[in-house]
C-alpha positions as CSV (number, residue, x, y, z in Angstrom):
1,M,0.0,0.2,0.1
2,S,2.7,2.3,0.8
3,I,4.0,2.1,-3.1
4,F,0.5,3.3,-3.9
5,K,0.7,6.3,-1.7
6,A,4.2,7.1,-2.9
7,F,2.9,7.3,-6.5
8,K,-0.3,9.3,-5.3
9,F,1.8,11.8,-3.7
10,V,4.4,12.0,-6.8
11,A,1.1,12.6,-8.9
12,K,-0.1,15.1,-6.6
13,V,3.3,17.2,-6.7
14,G,3.4,16.8,-10.5
15,E,-0.4,18.0,-11.0
16,T,0.5,21.0,-8.4
17,L,3.7,22.0,-10.6
18,V,1.8,21.6,-13.8
19,N,-1.1,23.9,-12.6
20,A,1.6,26.7,-11.5
21,F,3.5,26.6,-14.8
22,E,0.4,26.8,-16.7
23,S,-0.8,29.7,-14.6
24,V,2.6,31.2,-15.3
25,V,2.4,30.8,-19.1
26,D,-1.5,32.3,-19.1
27,F,0.1,35.6,-17.3
28,A,3.0,35.7,-19.6
29,D,0.7,35.5,-22.6
30,H,-1.5,37.8,-21.4
31,V,1.2,40.0,-20.7
32,I,2.7,39.8,-24.4
33,H,-0.5,40.0,-26.1
34,K,-2.3,42.6,-23.8
35,K,-3.7,44.8,-26.8
36,E,-5.1,41.8,-28.4
37,Y,-6.8,40.5,-25.1
38,E,-7.9,44.4,-24.5
39,R,-9.3,44.5,-28.1
40,R,-11.2,41.3,-27.7
41,A,-12.7,42.3,-24.8
42,R,-13.9,45.5,-26.2
43,N,-15.6,43.8,-28.9
44,R,-16.9,41.4,-27.0
45,K,-18.5,44.0,-24.7
46,I,-20.0,46.0,-28.1
47,F,-21.3,42.7,-29.2
48,W,-23.4,41.9,-26.3
49,T,-24.3,45.5,-25.8
50,V,-25.8,45.7,-29.5
51,F,-27.2,41.9,-29.5
52,G,-29.0,42.7,-26.0
53,S,-30.5,46.0,-27.2
54,V,-31.8,44.3,-30.3
55,V,-33.5,41.4,-28.4
56,G,-34.9,43.9,-25.9
57,A,-36.3,46.0,-28.9
58,I,-37.8,43.0,-30.7
59,T,-39.5,41.8,-27.5
60,L,-40.8,45.0,-26.7
61,V,-42.4,45.5,-29.9
62,L,-44.1,42.3,-30.1
63,L,-45.4,42.1,-26.5
64,F,-46.1,45.6,-25.7
65,P,-50.0,46.6,-26.4
66,Y,-50.4,48.9,-29.2
67,R,-54.2,48.9,-28.4
68,L,-55.9,48.7,-24.8
69,I,-59.6,49.4,-24.9
70,V,-61.3,49.0,-21.3
71,K,-65.4,49.3,-21.3
72,R,-67.4,50.3,-18.5
73,N,-68.7,47.1,-17.7
74,G,-64.9,45.7,-17.2
75,D,-64.8,44.1,-20.8
76,F,-61.3,44.9,-22.2
77,E,-59.5,44.1,-25.5
78,I,-55.8,44.2,-25.6
79,R,-53.7,43.8,-28.9
80,T,-50.4,43.1,-29.4
81,L,-48.1,41.3,-32.4
82,L,-48.0,38.2,-30.6
83,L,-50.5,38.0,-27.5
84,R,-54.1,38.6,-28.7
85,V,-56.4,38.8,-25.5
86,Y,-60.0,40.1,-27.2
87,R,-62.6,40.1,-24.7
88,R,-63.1,38.9,-21.1
89,S,-66.7,38.4,-21.2
90,P,-68.9,37.6,-24.4
91,D,-71.1,40.3,-25.4
92,Y,-74.5,40.3,-24.1
93,A,-78.0,42.4,-24.6
94,I,-78.8,44.7,-22.0
95,P,-82.7,44.7,-21.5
96,E,-84.5,47.9,-22.6
97,G,-86.7,49.3,-19.6
98,G,-84.3,49.6,-17.1
99,T,-84.8,46.1,-15.2
100,D,-81.7,44.4,-13.9
101,G,-83.0,41.0,-15.0
102,F,-82.3,39.4,-18.3
103,D,-84.8,37.2,-20.1
104,I,-82.8,34.2,-21.3
105,E,-85.5,32.6,-23.2
106,A,-86.1,35.7,-25.3
107,A,-82.6,35.9,-25.9
108,E,-82.6,32.3,-27.3
109,E,-85.7,33.0,-29.3
110,E,-83.3,35.6,-30.9
111,V,-80.5,33.4,-31.8
112,D,-83.0,30.8,-33.2
113,A,-84.5,33.3,-35.3
114,I,-81.0,34.5,-36.4
115,E,-79.9,30.9,-37.1
116,E,-83.2,30.5,-39.5
């Protein structure tokens, strides 16, 4: 078992040395090519700013309501380019004469007469 522990220790030391050498090489590369890395970072920021602005504008145009109508009885109509909600409740005929009741049989007769 001690041979395996020795190999494990040697592998761990080797891994530590490789990681340290890798970080030194990365630092040297950044120092040598500093202007190139700065240019890439600037271009990346510009790209993501423009891309985010375009996606935000498209989302706003597609989802922002361009028509919103709210009636007294609570019915509403919202129209956007993607989402279309037309009416919350169906239209109904308010009976003339000022009573609060609604004659369903008379409405059904009107519907039958229209269908014929």
